N, C-alpha and C positions, 0 to 999 in steps of 0.2 A: 339807498339801499345797500349795495353791494358792501360800499366799502366798508359801512358800519357791519355787515355782517363778517368780512375780513378780517375788521377790528378784535370783533367778541369775540372770534374763532383764534385769534390767536392772544388774547388777552389768556382763555380759556388755556390751553395747550401749554403757554410758559409759565404755568403755575402749578401744575397738572401732578401730581403724584401717583392718581389710580385712573384707571379705564372709567373704572364703574364705581357705585357707591351702593349698597344696599340698604334700604331704608323696609322696613318688614317688622311684625307684633312676633317676635319669638316664640311664646307660645303657642302662637299660631302655626307658625311654618319655620319653624328656625331647623325641623329635625324634618324637614320634609322635602314640600317644595323648595325652599330657600337656599335649605343644603345640596338639593342638587343641581340645582341654578349656578350657586359657586364651583362646584366641582366641574361642571361643563366649561366653563368660562377660561377655570383655571388650566383647563388642559389645551382651551385654544389658546393659550400664553395670557389672558384676557386679566391683568390685574383688576381684580373685582377688591372693595374691603365691604368687611362684614364684622359686625359691632361683636365686642364678650361682654356680658354682664358687670363687667369691671367698670366699663365707658357711666355706664347709667345705674349711678348715686348718687343722692342728694339730692339735691328741689329741680337744680337744672340741669339744662342739657349742657355736658362738659366741652370746657374747650377741645381736646382731643376729637369728640365727635365733629364741631363743630369745623376743625380743619381736613379732617377728613372730607365734609363735603363739598369746600371750599376749593379742595386740590382736586376734585373730580372732573374728567370729562364728560359723563353721562351719570344721572340717578333714576335708577330702576325702583318705585314705588310697587311694593307687593300690598296690594288691598287684599288684606281678609276680614273674615265677618266680623274678630275686634279690635282691627286697627283702630280704631277710636274710640276706643276707652280708655287706649293708653297714651297719658300725655305727651312722653315724648316721643311716639310718635309725629302725634302730630305738631308739635315742637321743630320734630325734623323734616318734618314735611314744609312749613312753613320756609323754612331754614334752606330747601332744597329750591322755591320756589323763588328766593328772593335771592339769589345765585344762578340760575334759569333770566330771571330781566336784569339781572346787574351786568354779568358777563354771558350769556350765552349760553348755558349747560342746556346741554338737551338732558329731557325728562320723557321718562317710556312709563306710563303706567302698566300694570298687570293685576285685572280684578280675580283673584285665586277665590272661587268660592264665595264672591263675594259681586253682589247685581251691581252695576256701574249707577243704576238711577238712583238705589240705595245712599250711594258715595255722592251724587251728586245732589240731591234733596236733603240729605242726610234725614232717610226713614228708614223703617225696618231696623236694624243692630247697630246700623247708625245712630239714627234718633234714639234710640234708649241710651245711646252711650252718651247720647249730647244732654238730656232729660239731667243725667247726672252731675255730669260736667258747670252745666250753669246752676245746677243745685250748691254744690261744690265751693264754686266760683264766682258768689253773687255781687263781691267786691271787685273783681277785673273783665265785666264783661264781654271789653272789648280783645279780650284773650279771647272769648268765646267762639268771638263774631271774627277774629280774625282766620281760627281753624278751620270756620263754618266756611267762608271764601275761598280758604283753600284748596279745600276738597273740591269746592265745585271746581275750580280751575284747573284742579291738576283731572279732575275727572272728563275735562270738556278734551283736551287731550289723545292723541290719536294714542292707542295701547291694544292691548289684547284683554279677553274674558275667555275664563274655562268653562263658562258657561256657552260660548260658542267653540270653541275647542275641546268637547269632553275628555280626549285622549293626552291624559297629564304630560306620560311619553311627546308626544306631538308638542302639544303647549309646550313644554320646554325646548323643542326644537327650533320654533318658532321665535322663541323670546331669542333665546343664543345667535341665531341669522341674524334677527333684527340688531340684536347692537353689536356684530361685529361690522356690520355695513356702519352704520353710526359711527365707532372707532375708523373705519377706515376712510370715510367722509372729510370726518371733522384730520384727521390725517394729510390727507391732500390739498385742502386747504389751509394748511398751516405752513408751509412750504417757507426755508428763510424767504423774504423779500417777497412772497408770494408765488408768482411764474411768471415775472416776465417778460413777455415776448417768445413762452415756447408754448399759452393755448392753443395759438393758427396752428400751432407745427402740432402738440401733441391731436386734435382732433381731425389732420391732414392723414396724421397714421392708423389712426383708429379706422377712418374709411378703408386703408389698406386690407385691415384682417376680418373689413366683410363677417362681423359677428351677425351671428344666428345662422348663418349658415352651416350646412352639417357637412360640410368636407374638409377638410384639413389642409390648415396651412401655415405658412411661416414669413414670417415679415422679419429684413433684415433695418436696422438703424445704423449708419456709419456719419463721421466726423472726427475733426480732430481733439484733441485733449482737449477737457473744461469747459464742449459748447454748448453741454445738456443732455448728452444723449442719458446718461445713468438716472440723470432727474426724470428724463421725459417715460425712458421705460418704467421707474419706480411710482408713478402719476398713473400710468397708464394699465397697469397691474394693480395699483389698489382699487381703482374706477369699474375693471370691468371682472373682478379676481367670483364676484357673488354668484356671475355667471355659471361658473368652471364647479364641475366635482371636485378635481385635485387641483393644485396651485404649488409650485415653488419658480423662488426668486435663487438665483443661483449668481450669487456675487463676485468679482473679481475673477473671474475662471482661469486666466492667465496666472495669475500669480498665484492662486490656488493650485492647479495643475501642475506645478515646479516644484510642491510641497513634496514630504514623505511618499503621502497616501498616493498619488499623484491621479489622472484620469478615476481609475477605478472608487476611489475613495469619494469623489464626487460626482461620480455616477450611484453610490450605493447613497450617498446623499442626495439625490433629487426623487430616487427611489421611495428613500424612505417618509421625506417629504410627502407623495405622489397619494402613497397607500395610507401613511400617519401609524408607521409602524417603522421600529427598529430594523430592517432589511441588511444583510451582509453578505455580498454574493460574493464570493472571490474568484468567481471564473469568467476569463474575458466577455463568454458569450453572457446570453439571458439562458436563466432554465426557459422551459414551456409553460411552465404555468404564470412564472412575472410574465410573459409577453402576451399571455390569453387577457391575463387581468388590465393591460395598459390597453388593451384593443377594445377593451368595456370601458373605460373610463374617457370622460371628457375632461381634457387635463388643458391651464395654460401653463405655461415655462417661460422663462426669461432667463434666458444665456447674458449676462453683461459682462462687457469684457474679451472679448473671445479673438484670439491674434492668431490662430494655425487653424486649418479645414479639417486637420487629427480628431482635435477639438469636437469638430460638430458630429464627424463622422465616429466617435466611438460616443459622445451620449446621446445624440439623439439618433443617427443605424439609419434604417428604412424606414419609410414615411407612415408605413404601414401598420409600426410600432404601437402609434398612438387612438385611442377611440372617435368615435365622430363629431366634429366639430369641433377636435382639438387645436388650438392656435400654440404660435412659439415666435418667442420674441428675442433676436440675437441683436447685440451691442459690439462694435468690435470700430476700430480706425484704421482697416485695411479694409477696401471695399472687395481688393481681391478675393479677401477669406470668404466672402457672399457670393462671387460669381465662381466661383471656383465647387461652392459646395451645390449651385443651380439652385439660390433663394431668385425669385424671380421677383417679389415685391420688395422695393428696397428704397428707403429715405435717407436722404442727405440731410442731415442738420443744419442750418443756416444760424448765420452769426446774427447777431442783435443790431435791429435796423438802430439808426444816432436816437429818435428818442425814445425809447426801448432803454437803450444802454443807460442815458442820461439820468432815467428815472429811478433804474437800479444804482449807479451810480450815487445820488443824491440821498436815497434811501439808505446806504451802507457809510456815506459818507458825513452824512447831514440830520440823518435819522427825520429826513423829510424829503417829501414828489420836489422842491425845485433848490435849487441854486441860488445862492446869493449873489449879488450881481459882482463883487471886487472878484469872485473867484471860476466865474464864468468862463472866462477866457483861458483859464488855465484848465478848469475840466475839460472843457472843448478838446483843447491838445492831448491830454491824458488819457480821451475815449480812443483818438485817432491813434492809437499806439495801442490800445485796449483790440482796436481792432473789433468791435462785437462781440468776442469772446465772454460769455458770461461769468468765469474763473477769473481772469482778470481782472474785468470791471470789478469782479467783490471782491476781489484781493487787493487792489490799489485802494481803489472807494474807503474799506476797513484801518489799510495803512493809516491814507491821510486824514481818517476823523481825530478832527480835534488839533490838530497841527497847525503852527505858522503858518503863514505864507510865505517865509521863507523857505521852511518844509517843502513846500508845494514845488517850487522854484527849485531848488536840490534837485529832489525828486526827478523834473523834466528834465533837467539836464545829468541826470543817467540817463533816463532814457534816452536821450538825443543824442550820447555813446553809443549804439545801440543800431546798425547801417539796416538789421536786416532782420527785426526783431520777430520770435515768435513764442510761444505760450510763457514757457521755461523761463527765456530772456528777463518778458514781463515781470515773473512771480520772483524772480532773485533779486528784483531794486529792493522790493521791504525785504527780506532776506540780508540783504547788504548793510541796513540799515540800523540792524540790531546790536546789541553788544553782544562782544568777543565770549563770556562766558555764555547768552542766551543760545549764540551761535555753536558751543560746543555741545550744549544740551538737543539741540535740535538736531545734530549729525547724531548723537547717540542715539536716539528714536528715529532717525531716520534711514539708518546702517544695523541699527541691533532690534527694534523692537516694532519695526513697518507691520501693520496688518495686524495687529494685537489688540486689545478693547485696553482704551485711557486709562478706568480703573485699576488694570489688571498691572500697567505701567507704573504708577504710578505709586504699586505698592510696594512693587520690584524694585524703583532707582527711591521713592520718598518723595522727600517735597523741593529739596535742597538743590541750586544753580550748582554746579560745577565749577574749580578752577582749572583754567586752561594751559596747560605745558606747551612748549614750542619749542624743544629742542631734544635729542637726544634718544637714546631706550626708553627712557622713562616720561617720552611723549605719549606713549601707548595707554590708551585708556581705558579700550575695550579689547578685548578677543571672545569672538563668537566662532566654534569649529563644530562644525557635522563630522563626527565621527564615520561616519557612513563613507563620505569620499575620500579614507585616508586606508592606509594598511597597516601601519604599524608604530607608532610611535614612542619610544622610552624617553623621560622625560629626567631628569639630574633631580634631585634636593634642592638644588639652588636656581632650577627653571627660571623663578619669577621673582628674583634675587633685583635684580636691576630694573626694574618696572615698577618705582613705587608710585608712582600715581595711578595703577593701575586700580579700576573702580569697577568694572561689570568684566567677570570670568564665565563665560557659560560653555563646556562643551557639550553636545544631545546628541543625541539622536533621536533621529525622525520614526514617527510610529506611524503605524497602521491600524486602523480600529482600536485605537491605545494600546496598542505590543510595542516595542521598537523592532525595528525592521532586523538586526543582528547585534552579536555585542561588541563589546568596545576592543578595543586593540591597545588602549594606549596604557604606559605599564612606567611605574618610579621602581625600579628595582631599588636604589638604593632611598628609597621612602620619598618624603616629603619636607622640606625645615621648616621656609619661607613662605606666607604668603603676603601679599600686601593688605596693611593694616586701613589702606583709606579705598579698599574692597568695600563695595555698597551690595552688589547680586555675585551670586555665585551659584553655579549651577554645576554639576559635574557630575553624567549620568558614567554609574558603576565603576566608581569615587573605589582606587583600589585596596588603601589601606582600613587600619580597624582608625581610626581616628586623626582630626585635622591636626597642624602644627603645633607643639605644645607652645611656641613663642608666639603664635596668631595672637593679635590682641583684636576680636570683630567687633570693636567699639561703633562702628559705622553701618554694621552690615544692617541689610533691613529685609533681605530675601538669601534664601539659605536654600537650596537645593540637592539633596543626594544621594537622589533615585536609583535601587538596585545597588547598590554599593555594599560592601563590607564593612562598612563601618560597626562599630560597637557604640562607642564615646564619643560627644561630639567637642565636649566643655567641660572644665574643670570649675570646681565654686564661685572660682575667685573671679572670672571672666564677666565685662561689661556686654551685659546684652541686650538693654534695655529698647536696641533701637527695631530687633528684630519684629517683623510683622509674619513672613511668611516661611515654614518650617516641614518640606517635605521630605519626609525619609521611606516611602513608599520601598517595601520591598526589600530591606535592610536585614542586616543583621542585628540588631537592637533586641537587647532580653526587657527592658523594662526605662518607660519614663522616669527617670531619675527627678526628685525631692528638687532639686536645683533649678527646676523648670519653670517654679513661680519668677527667677529673675527673668523671663523674657517676658515686659508688662506690656507691651505692645504688643505682643504678638495678635495677631487677627482668626490664622488658617495654620491648621494641626492636621499632617496629612500620615499616620502609624502604619498605615494600610499594608496588607499583603506581608506584613514582619512574621514570620511561621514561630516567631523566638518571643515573643513580645507575651508576657502572662499578667501583668499588670500595669497598671497609672499609679501614681499617685496621688494620696489626695490634695496636695497642693497645686494641684490644677484645676483647682476653686479659688487660686489665688491669682489665677489670666484671667484680667476683669475686661478686659479688652476682645475674648477669644469669643468669634463667631461661628467657629465650622470644625468642628471634631472629626476626621475619617479614621477610623477606627475596621473596619470591614475587611473580610479575607484575612483574621486574623486566629488561627485555630488555637493556639494554649491561651487565647484568653477568655476567661471563664466568671468575674467578675469586672464591676463596674463599681469607681471610687465614691466613697459616702461626696456627699455636696456638702463641704462645713461650711459657706458661705452664699452669699446672693450670689450669681452671672449674669448681670444687665445684658451682657450683648452674645449669651451663643444657642443661637438660634436654629443649627441644625447639626445631628447627630444619626453616622450610619455604623451602625453595628451587624450588618448583614453578615450572614454565614460565619460566625461565629457560637462560639458552644456558653455563651453567657445564659447563667440560670433563672437569673434574677437580678433588677433593679433598685437601688437601695429606695425607700420610702423619701430619704432630702432631695430626690429629680424633682419635689415639686418648687425648690430653691430655682429651676431653672424659668424662669417667669416668662423671656422671649423666646421660649423654644417654638418653631414652626414648624417642626421636619423631624421625625423620629424613621427609621428606617430599621428595622429590624427581621427584612427578608430573611425566609431559611435558620433560622437561630432556633437549629431543633428543642434545643431543652429550654425557654422562655417559654414557660405555661400559662402567666398572668403578669397583668402591672401590678406597680405595689398599690394600696387601695387609696393613698393620700396622693398620687398622679390622676387617680379614674375623676376624684372630684376637682384636681386642680383641671385635668382635660376639658372639664365643660366650661374653662370662662377664660382657654387660649385657643387662639386662633391654629390648632396644630393639627398637622396631618401626620399621621402612624402611616406609614408603608410598609405591610407583613406581605407573607405569603402566601400563597392562597390556601394552604395544608396547613397554615401554623395552628399550634394550639391556643387561641383567643379565643375563642366563642365570645367572649363578651361583645368584645372589639367590634362584631361584624354584622352590627345594626347600626354603626358608628358610621356615621354619612363622612366622616372626615378621616376616615380608614379608607386607604387605597393598597390593591391587591397589583401592584405597578411590577415589573422588572426596569423602569426607567430610569433607576434611581440610583442604580447599582455603579 
């Protein structure tokens, strides 16, 4: 049974696009309970699918709806009084229960003003609905019978009923908590290759936490890199977080503390997650009101990869800071950090035992629980080098998967040459075997994009593998310069002339709370005549000129970021610009987005926010068929939004906050994929177009407005959020 459960859970998450699928009768609950539930899940960062009426046209359930059900981890069935009168709802229910049977999808019934007995036995309003179905579907009685079986099966599942929890707010709260718990449990059960060799250690660490006691406890987890400290802490966090009022998992403390905001930023991050609000406390000591709130709050806090006592002193401080029953888990490679801070409960993570290591290795190398006879001896020798380290076992197993026996022998020869191997020596074996071009890309990411989101890096550098250059100044392929580390830098007009292979150029300023910590001291006194045509990623904070070099051909450029710059014109109409995906002109001197922007056919993100001179957008913006995100906030001269002359099938997010825009064109209805329109503090915007009001009913659209905005027609709409967090 355990194996079956694990397998179905793995199938479930490997194809999951949504955490939750909401099945409901729109006329009954779309504008009340269901909308409140969807909003509550959204705030908890739970990705929930809620249909729109466009999907419910025709005689059969749409393929899009079927895919949404199949790609969800959990389905919530909201049984309302007239649920059974909808054939669509009943077909959805049958599909949901099929997914429960086939891949272990969890199902949570909610009986909203519907008696569970009526659902189970098809009596009351459910009986009336089936009388009509049987009358209209005499030729397909088997379909009606399938619906009846589905209702009976679903009503016997554990769920929630409004007749037992009469307060709608309370009902909503318990349903959300139940969903959160189930999502967390699914996450715990689907770690890569399970938790081979770690379950017993997890239980030992949990015993050190003494859950249930009202005292304060801090537990340290230490061990070498790759041994599983973060994995263990993450599993425990997911398993026990529901027992706490507030929680925070702060990852990569060592690395994050060395960035611009330092420990002050990390502390604000902890407080913001604990209190679920955006807190910015710029003083070294916490204000008294924050201390008092913390002392009343039962907190679960994980500090991952700590390497200095000072980090603990700043982030945790006096133990009296947290409320009764609070627990803190600290992971580190250095036991002395824990000892010097006075942590009494310390657990050393042990390496995998041989059988555990072999099981994990076989899962990675063969996708099975056993090893082929002809490779058993080789596998044992490889595991000797991995020395029980889970990361080394995974990397070596994945590296050797589908390789020939000769490749295995070569890998063993390479391992033999390491006299006293540590984790890095073992991992380097797989690195040494990749092609030179792949090594170049690997080093690009390791040196320049460490810790950044995978999708963001792909947008920055594109999908290509780059050429490898091995000599001279043209061997320079990437320059990343932290401008806060230099006093003054004067660059000549041909500073980059001998760097023909330069592909990544980033002159950046660290930020704290989204604000650069200082001004740039880079000067181009004689202008700039040359930029390499191989550039794919160009980021220049406070670029000091009004335009890029006239001879620069940006045909390879994927990302162009010129924030806080003096630039007024970027290109002329003849340039080849089809590869640019991200364009950031935040807080620049541009006065308009020109007609030639339509040449950026691959553009996905455009940020012209905080441009104080920006007065208009060209209607050619509708030519940007790949555009997903448009940032226009804090542009005080922008009084109008352009007509949308063509369908824009990708645009999902528009931010117009703090602009003097007076109206939106009726053609905005052509934005069929729009999911968020932010109009916070648009004091001159009195209403939305009638066509947009109608389209809004069929779109999964969130409208974020100022609570004082003059849009009373939106106040009753469940998809309107009065929020500051979108700015």
